[in-house]
Structures are given as C-alpha cells and as structure tokens.
GUVOLO-427117 format. One record per residue (C-alpha): residue number from 1; residue in one letter; chain; x, y negated, z negated. Coordinates in steps of 0.05 Angstrom, whole numbers, plus 5000, padded with zeros to 4 digits. Layout:
+-----+--------+--------+------+-------+------+
: num : residu : chaine : east : north :   up :
+-----+--------+--------+------+-------+------+
: NUM :      a :      A :    X :     Y :    Z :
...
+-----+--------+--------+------+-------+------+
***
This chain:
+-----+--------+--------+------+-------+------+
: num : residu : chaine : east : north :   up :
+-----+--------+--------+------+-------+------+
:   1 :      m :      A : 5013 :  4450 : 4677 :
:   2 :      r :      A : 4969 :  4459 : 4732 :
:   3 :      r :      A : 4936 :  4523 : 4753 :
:   4 :      h :      A : 4942 :  4546 : 4817 :
:   5 :      q :      A : 4885 :  4544 : 4855 :
:   6 :      l :      A : 4869 :  4612 : 4890 :
:   7 :      d :      A : 4844 :  4612 : 4963 :
:   8 :      i :      A : 4801 :  4667 : 4966 :
:   9 :      q :      A : 4779 :  4692 : 5039 :
:  10 :      l :      A : 4712 :  4729 : 5039 :
:  11 :      k :      A : 4705 :  4770 : 5106 :
:  12 :      t :      A : 4641 :  4783 : 5150 :
:  13 :      p :      A : 4620 :  4853 : 5162 :
:  14 :      e :      A : 4646 :  4837 : 5235 :
:  15 :      q :      A : 4713 :  4817 : 5210 :
:  16 :      i :      A : 4712 :  4874 : 5164 :
:  17 :      d :      A : 4709 :  4919 : 5230 :
:  18 :      l :      A : 4768 :  4883 : 5268 :
:  19 :      m :      A : 4814 :  4900 : 5201 :
:  20 :      r :      A : 4791 :  4972 : 5206 :
:  21 :      r :      A : 4809 :  4969 : 5268 :
:  22 :      a :      A : 4884 :  4944 : 5247 :
:  23 :      g :      A : 4885 :  4995 : 5186 :
:  24 :      l :      A : 4876 :  5049 : 5235 :
:  25 :      v :      A : 4939 :  5031 : 5276 :
:  26 :      v :      A : 4975 :  5030 : 5212 :
:  27 :      a :      A : 4954 :  5093 : 5189 :
:  28 :      s :      A : 4977 :  5134 : 5262 :
:  29 :      a :      A : 5045 :  5094 : 5255 :
:  30 :      l :      A : 5048 :  5120 : 5180 :
:  31 :      a :      A : 5025 :  5193 : 5199 :
:  32 :      a :      A : 5079 :  5190 : 5258 :
:  33 :      m :      A : 5133 :  5168 : 5209 :
:  34 :      r :      A : 5114 :  5228 : 5166 :
:  35 :      a :      A : 5122 :  5274 : 5216 :
:  36 :      a :      A : 5191 :  5247 : 5233 :
:  37 :      v :      A : 5219 :  5250 : 5165 :
:  38 :      a :      A : 5281 :  5296 : 5164 :
:  39 :      p :      A : 5346 :  5304 : 5131 :
:  40 :      g :      A : 5392 :  5272 : 5188 :
:  41 :      v :      A : 5350 :  5215 : 5211 :
:  42 :      t :      A : 5358 :  5145 : 5202 :
:  43 :      t :      A : 5309 :  5102 : 5176 :
:  44 :      a :      A : 5320 :  5054 : 5241 :
:  45 :      d :      A : 5295 :  5115 : 5272 :
:  46 :      l :      A : 5233 :  5112 : 5233 :
:  47 :      d :      A : 5229 :  5038 : 5247 :
:  48 :      a :      A : 5219 :  5058 : 5323 :
:  49 :      v :      A : 5178 :  5111 : 5319 :
:  50 :      a :      A : 5132 :  5054 : 5282 :
:  51 :      e :      A : 5136 :  4998 : 5329 :
:  52 :      r :      A : 5123 :  5047 : 5386 :
:  53 :      v :      A : 5061 :  5070 : 5358 :
:  54 :      i :      A : 5031 :  4998 : 5340 :
:  55 :      r :      A : 5054 :  4969 : 5406 :
:  56 :      d :      A : 5023 :  5027 : 5447 :
:  57 :      a :      A : 4959 :  5013 : 5405 :
:  58 :      g :      A : 4964 :  4940 : 5433 :
:  59 :      g :      A : 4983 :  4920 : 5364 :
:  60 :      t :      A : 5036 :  4874 : 5331 :
:  61 :      p :      A : 5084 :  4895 : 5280 :
:  62 :      s :      A : 5062 :  4850 : 5219 :
:  63 :      f :      A : 5139 :  4853 : 5184 :
:  64 :      k :      A : 5176 :  4838 : 5243 :
:  65 :      g :      A : 5200 :  4769 : 5236 :
:  66 :      y :      A : 5161 :  4751 : 5174 :
:  67 :      h :      A : 5204 :  4699 : 5141 :
:  68 :      g :      A : 5266 :  4726 : 5181 :
:  69 :      y :      A : 5261 :  4802 : 5167 :
:  70 :      p :      A : 5283 :  4841 : 5223 :
:  71 :      g :      A : 5246 :  4913 : 5219 :
:  72 :      s :      A : 5170 :  4935 : 5242 :
:  73 :      i :      A : 5174 :  4981 : 5169 :
:  74 :      c :      A : 5207 :  4973 : 5102 :
:  75 :      s :      A : 5244 :  5030 : 5088 :
:  76 :      s :      A : 5265 :  5050 : 5019 :
:  77 :      v :      A : 5301 :  5106 : 4992 :
:  78 :      n :      A : 5308 :  5133 : 4926 :
:  79 :      e :      A : 5326 :  5077 : 4881 :
:  80 :      q :      A : 5307 :  5025 : 4933 :
:  81 :      i :      A : 5233 :  4997 : 4912 :
:  82 :      v :      A : 5210 :  4962 : 4968 :
:  83 :      h :      A : 5230 :  4920 : 5025 :
:  84 :      a :      A : 5298 :  4954 : 5045 :
:  85 :      i :      A : 5318 :  4942 : 5119 :
:  86 :      p :      A : 5314 :  4993 : 5168 :
:  87 :      s :      A : 5390 :  5016 : 5189 :
:  88 :      p :      A : 5423 :  5062 : 5240 :
:  89 :      s :      A : 5470 :  5079 : 5185 :
:  90 :      q :      A : 5415 :  5096 : 5127 :
:  91 :      v :      A : 5415 :  5169 : 5143 :
:  92 :      l :      A : 5366 :  5212 : 5107 :
:  93 :      r :      A : 5387 :  5271 : 5069 :
:  94 :      e :      A : 5360 :  5332 : 5041 :
:  95 :      g :      A : 5324 :  5310 : 4966 :
:  96 :      d :      A : 5316 :  5241 : 4987 :
:  97 :      l :      A : 5253 :  5204 : 4973 :
:  98 :      i :      A : 5229 :  5153 : 5019 :
:  99 :      s :      A : 5183 :  5097 : 5017 :
: 100 :      l :      A : 5157 :  5073 : 5085 :
: 101 :      d :      A : 5111 :  5005 : 5082 :
: 102 :      c :      A : 5081 :  4990 : 5143 :
: 103 :      g :      A : 5039 :  4933 : 5172 :
: 104 :      a :      A : 5004 :  4918 : 5240 :
: 105 :      i :      A : 4970 :  4856 : 5276 :
: 106 :      l :      A : 4906 :  4872 : 5320 :
: 107 :      d :      A : 4864 :  4819 : 5342 :
: 108 :      g :      A : 4893 :  4768 : 5297 :
: 109 :      w :      A : 4879 :  4813 : 5234 :
: 110 :      h :      A : 4923 :  4851 : 5190 :
: 111 :      g :      A : 4932 :  4924 : 5162 :
: 112 :      d :      A : 4979 :  4941 : 5108 :
: 113 :      a :      A : 4997 :  5014 : 5078 :
: 114 :      a :      A : 5053 :  5052 : 5045 :
: 115 :      i :      A : 5074 :  5124 : 5037 :
: 116 :      t :      A : 5127 :  5158 : 4998 :
: 117 :      v :      A : 5147 :  5225 : 5030 :
: 118 :      p :      A : 5196 :  5279 : 5013 :
: 119 :      v :      A : 5259 :  5292 : 5052 :
: 120 :      g :      A : 5264 :  5370 : 5056 :
: 121 :      d :      A : 5263 :  5406 : 4986 :
: 122 :      v :      A : 5262 :  5350 : 4932 :
: 123 :      d :      A : 5265 :  5355 : 4857 :
: 124 :      p :      A : 5194 :  5370 : 4827 :
: 125 :      k :      A : 5201 :  5316 : 4780 :
: 126 :      l :      A : 5205 :  5264 : 4835 :
: 127 :      l :      A : 5148 :  5294 : 4871 :
: 128 :      k :      A : 5102 :  5291 : 4807 :
: 129 :      m :      A : 5127 :  5220 : 4800 :
: 130 :      a :      A : 5102 :  5210 : 4884 :
: 131 :      s :      A : 5036 :  5242 : 4865 :
: 132 :      v :      A : 5023 :  5197 : 4804 :
: 133 :      a :      A : 5030 :  5136 : 4840 :
: 134 :      e :      A : 4983 :  5164 : 4889 :
: 135 :      d :      A : 4935 :  5182 : 4840 :
: 136 :      s :      A : 4942 :  5110 : 4805 :
: 137 :      m :      A : 4927 :  5079 : 4874 :
: 138 :      w :      A : 4861 :  5114 : 4883 :
: 139 :      a :      A : 4849 :  5105 : 4811 :
: 140 :      g :      A : 4856 :  5027 : 4824 :
: 141 :      i :      A : 4814 :  5026 : 4887 :
: 142 :      a :      A : 4762 :  5070 : 4852 :
: 143 :      a :      A : 4753 :  5017 : 4796 :
: 144 :      a :      A : 4748 :  4966 : 4851 :
: 145 :      a :      A : 4686 :  5003 : 4879 :
: 146 :      r :      A : 4656 :  5013 : 4820 :
: 147 :      g :      A : 4661 :  4935 : 4798 :
: 148 :      v :      A : 4637 :  4908 : 4859 :
: 149 :      r :      A : 4580 :  4954 : 4868 :
: 150 :      s :      A : 4560 :  4942 : 4786 :
: 151 :      g :      A : 4563 :  4866 : 4810 :
: 152 :      r :      A : 4608 :  4859 : 4738 :
: 153 :      g :      A : 4675 :  4873 : 4766 :
: 154 :      r :      A : 4742 :  4829 : 4759 :
: 155 :      l :      A : 4803 :  4828 : 4795 :
: 156 :      t :      A : 4841 :  4858 : 4730 :
: 157 :      d :      A : 4794 :  4920 : 4730 :
: 158 :      i :      A : 4840 :  4948 : 4783 :
: 159 :      s :      A : 4904 :  4932 : 4748 :
: 160 :      h :      A : 4880 :  4959 : 4686 :
: 161 :      a :      A : 4865 :  5030 : 4719 :
: 162 :      v :      A : 4927 :  5034 : 4757 :
: 163 :      e :      A : 4964 :  5023 : 4695 :
: 164 :      t :      A : 4922 :  5070 : 4658 :
: 165 :      a :      A : 4932 :  5132 : 4714 :
: 166 :      v :      A : 5007 :  5119 : 4710 :
: 167 :      r :      A : 5009 :  5124 : 4633 :
: 168 :      a :      A : 4970 :  5183 : 4639 :
: 169 :      g :      A : 5013 :  5214 : 4687 :
: 170 :      g :      A : 5081 :  5212 : 4644 :
: 171 :      n :      A : 5131 :  5162 : 4621 :
: 172 :      y :      A : 5139 :  5124 : 4686 :
: 173 :      g :      A : 5162 :  5051 : 4698 :
: 174 :      i :      A : 5112 :  5004 : 4726 :
: 175 :      v :      A : 5157 :  4958 : 4764 :
: 176 :      d :      A : 5150 :  4886 : 4736 :
: 177 :      g :      A : 5132 :  4820 : 4777 :
: 178 :      y :      A : 5107 :  4863 : 4843 :
: 179 :      g :      A : 5038 :  4882 : 4860 :
: 180 :      g :      A : 4980 :  4887 : 4915 :
: 181 :      h :      A : 4951 :  4824 : 4945 :
: 182 :      g :      A : 4898 :  4796 : 4986 :
: 183 :      i :      A : 4894 :  4814 : 5067 :
: 184 :      g :      A : 4861 :  4791 : 5124 :
: 185 :      t :      A : 4883 :  4740 : 5176 :
: 186 :      e :      A : 4951 :  4732 : 5134 :
: 187 :      m :      A : 4985 :  4800 : 5110 :
: 188 :      h :      A : 4992 :  4760 : 5042 :
: 189 :      q :      A : 4931 :  4724 : 5011 :
: 190 :      d :      A : 4906 :  4703 : 4950 :
: 191 :      p :      A : 4894 :  4742 : 4898 :
: 192 :      h :      A : 4962 :  4772 : 4873 :
: 193 :      v :      A : 4937 :  4845 : 4840 :
: 194 :      l :      A : 4981 :  4871 : 4788 :
: 195 :      n :      A : 4992 :  4941 : 4776 :
: 196 :      h :      A : 4980 :  4936 : 4701 :
: 197 :      g :      A : 4941 :  4892 : 4649 :
: 198 :      r :      A : 4879 :  4881 : 4608 :
: 199 :      p :      A : 4816 :  4895 : 4644 :
: 200 :      g :      A : 4758 :  4842 : 4655 :
: 201 :      r :      A : 4800 :  4780 : 4676 :
: 202 :      g :      A : 4812 :  4741 : 4742 :
: 203 :      i :      A : 4765 :  4739 : 4792 :
: 204 :      k :      A : 4697 :  4773 : 4813 :
: 205 :      l :      A : 4703 :  4824 : 4858 :
: 206 :      s :      A : 4657 :  4811 : 4908 :
: 207 :      p :      A : 4633 :  4832 : 4976 :
: 208 :      g :      A : 4684 :  4814 : 5026 :
: 209 :      l :      A : 4735 :  4814 : 4989 :
: 210 :      c :      A : 4795 :  4857 : 5026 :
: 211 :      l :      A : 4856 :  4874 : 4974 :
: 212 :      a :      A : 4918 :  4916 : 4989 :
: 213 :      i :      A : 4926 :  4958 : 4922 :
: 214 :      e :      A : 5003 :  4985 : 4919 :
: 215 :      p :      A : 5031 :  5017 : 4857 :
: 216 :      m :      A : 5111 :  5013 : 4851 :
: 217 :      i :      A : 5134 :  5062 : 4797 :
: 218 :      t :      A : 5197 :  5087 : 4777 :
: 219 :      m :      A : 5233 :  5150 : 4738 :
: 220 :      g :      A : 5265 :  5102 : 4693 :
: 221 :      s :      A : 5253 :  5023 : 4678 :
: 222 :      p :      A : 5210 :  4976 : 4707 :
: 223 :      r :      A : 5264 :  4921 : 4717 :
: 224 :      s :      A : 5292 :  4910 : 4786 :
: 225 :      v :      A : 5345 :  4873 : 4828 :
: 226 :      e :      A : 5340 :  4844 : 4893 :
: 227 :      l :      A : 5399 :  4850 : 4936 :
: 228 :      d :      A : 5452 :  4805 : 4977 :
: 229 :      d :      A : 5420 :  4812 : 5037 :
: 230 :      g :      A : 5356 :  4773 : 5013 :
: 231 :      w :      A : 5304 :  4834 : 5017 :
: 232 :      t :      A : 5320 :  4900 : 4988 :
: 233 :      v :      A : 5294 :  4911 : 4915 :
: 234 :      i :      A : 5327 :  4965 : 4877 :
: 235 :      t :      A : 5311 :  4993 : 4807 :
: 236 :      r :      A : 5362 :  4959 : 4752 :
: 237 :      d :      A : 5382 :  5028 : 4719 :
: 238 :      h :      A : 5379 :  5066 : 4792 :
: 239 :      s :      A : 5335 :  5110 : 4773 :
: 240 :      v :      A : 5287 :  5139 : 4840 :
: 241 :      a :      A : 5222 :  5099 : 4849 :
: 242 :      a :      A : 5155 :  5107 : 4894 :
: 243 :      h :      A : 5114 :  5057 : 4927 :
: 244 :      v :      A : 5041 :  5075 : 4957 :
: 245 :      e :      A : 4990 :  5025 : 4989 :
: 246 :      h :      A : 4922 :  5024 : 5019 :
: 247 :      s :      A : 4882 :  4965 : 5050 :
: 248 :      i :      A : 4815 :  4958 : 5030 :
: 249 :      a :      A : 4746 :  4923 : 5045 :
: 250 :      l :      A : 4695 :  4910 : 4980 :
: 251 :      l :      A : 4624 :  4921 : 5002 :
: 252 :      a :      A : 4565 :  4909 : 4969 :
: 253 :      d :      A : 4556 :  4986 : 4957 :
: 254 :      g :      A : 4624 :  5007 : 4950 :
: 255 :      v :      A : 4688 :  5006 : 4976 :
: 256 :      w :      A : 4724 :  5019 : 5054 :
: 257 :      v :      A : 4795 :  5043 : 5051 :
: 258 :      l :      A : 4813 :  5006 : 5115 :
: 259 :      t :      A : 4878 :  5041 : 5127 :
: 260 :      a :      A : 4850 :  5114 : 5107 :
: 261 :      v :      A : 4836 :  5157 : 5169 :
: 262 :      d :      A : 4772 :  5180 : 5128 :
: 263 :      g :      A : 4755 :  5113 : 5098 :
: 264 :      g :      A : 4772 :  5140 : 5031 :
: 265 :      r :      A : 4713 :  5192 : 5029 :
: 266 :      a :      A : 4762 :  5254 : 5010 :
: 267 :      r :      A : 4780 :  5214 : 4944 :
: 268 :      l :      A : 4724 :  5171 : 4932 :
: 269 :      g :      A : 4666 :  5213 : 4942 :
: 270 :      d :      A : 4598 :  5176 : 4928 :
: 271 :      l :      A : 4643 :  5109 : 4913 :
: 272 :      l :      A : 4654 :  5102 : 4984 :
: 273 :      s :      A : 4608 :  5050 : 5016 :
: 274 :      a :      A : 4550 :  5083 : 5054 :
: 275 :      r :      A : 4568 :  5040 : 5116 :
: 276 :      a :      A : 4644 :  5055 : 5114 :
: 277 :      s :      A : 4619 :  5128 : 5100 :
: 278 :      a :      A : 4579 :  5128 : 5171 :
: 279 :      s :      A : 4631 :  5099 : 5209 :
: 280 :      s :      A : 4685 :  5158 : 5182 :
: 281 :      a :      A : 4632 :  5211 : 5195 :
: 282 :      s :      A : 4670 :  5241 : 5247 :
: 283 :      a :      A : 4742 :  5227 : 5224 :
: 284 :      p :      A : 4782 :  5285 : 5208 :
: 285 :      s :      A : 4788 :  5304 : 5130 :
+-----+--------+--------+------+-------+------+
***
C-alpha cells in the first residue's frame, strides 16, 4: 500500500500577514456571535450575524458552498460535535452548550476558528468540559511553539500535548477520527492534526507552517455518527460535546495565533513569536 504523499504549503512572512487579516475577521465574527448567544436565539440568527461581519470586512464565508454546505458557520448544540447546519427551527434553550465554528476568506487566504459558548446558566460539569477543551487547545499550540523554536518538534507533539491536557482535565472522550489541519490558500490542507497520539512523529514543525488546532471532546464516548443530512456529526451515546479551534502560524522564534485578537499573548507568554508580539502590542487583552 502506498502512503499518501503530503502536500505541505509553507508560507512566507508576507503571506502570514495576509492570513492574520483573515484570522482577525474570523475573531470578530466569533465575538459578535458570542455576544448574540441567548435563550430564544436561533442558530440561523447566529449564521446571519457571522455572515454580516465577514462580508462587511470585505471577506467571504469559507464554509458557504464548501462541497455544498449551506451555512456560513457550523452551529453544533449539545450532542452535536461539529458541522451542524444553522437552522431557523433550532432555537437555543437555557442550559445548552453551543460550538460555533467559523471561517473567512480574505484576499485568497483563509482563517478558521471555533468557540464553545454556554447558553444562559449551564451545568458546571459542562462548563468544565468546555474549559478543558480550551486548555487542551492551548497546550497543543504551546507544544507547536516549543517545537518550532527548538528545531526538533514533530507534528504529533501537538497531538500528544492535546491528549495529555484532556486526560489531566477529567474522564472525557476525545472524538475519534476528527482533528485539525493545515490551512492557507485552502481551508483544509495537509497535514491532518490528530488530537491524540505518541509524540515525536510526523512532519517537522517548520517556520511557515500554518495549522488549525481543534480539539473535540465529549462527556462520554469518543465515538460519533454522521446524520442523514450528510454534515452533522453527533456523539453516538448522545453525550454533550465541546469543540474549540484556533489557526496558528509557526515562526522561527515561536508561534502566532492568527485568530486570537492578541495573537496568543495572554495564554502563551514568551512562547509567542517576537514578530507576533510586536504586531499584537496594541491589541486589547
């Protein structure tokens, strides 16, 4: 059996600057949706919010029309893990947990990120799971920063760091088969970035590599099912899930979180690239 030959796209500093602009559009759309989440709001309402922000910035929603996908966002509620289609009939209720995944294209370059947001008062156990997912994403990003800075990092160092953080956080399922990906002139590029695995394997973490890091965890089983709409993925045991994501660029001296307003400064400290830190110096904390 032949192994798939990876097509890795390394970006120049100028191209990474363009990706940062797309990333900030995504960050703005996610912030607007976070502010709009409330009981009684529909997922179609949130889709309209995101599309308006993206188009007002001169961008195009990455998801809309992608292999026929009808929405500008994915809006996954409770047992829905990823890829749930926004609908005027899906009304948010007090106690729900919603994962909002959003992408934008600006000048031919993509940004992609996701957040998990509580709807009103939510069970503290679910809030903790969402926090663990967030922490595991940042653990993976930090591993990428250390790896590129040392010159010895490998792709699965990210995977291992995500898994280690999830396991330390509690007894959660890490969704089988799904993970992050390369990103650039296409939304999905090589390599695939699993959220579990042994360290020290896969491609070298090199300057210019841009990745979307996206843990997906559940309150129960890691197994999932795709619904008949051909998009929505739910937990097989109907346990609640959380999904978070940031797009990052690896630079020689660290990492730049392209879809974080502060570039990652608050969570990464000295692992942030000096170039990214300078570019984010005036950003709000």
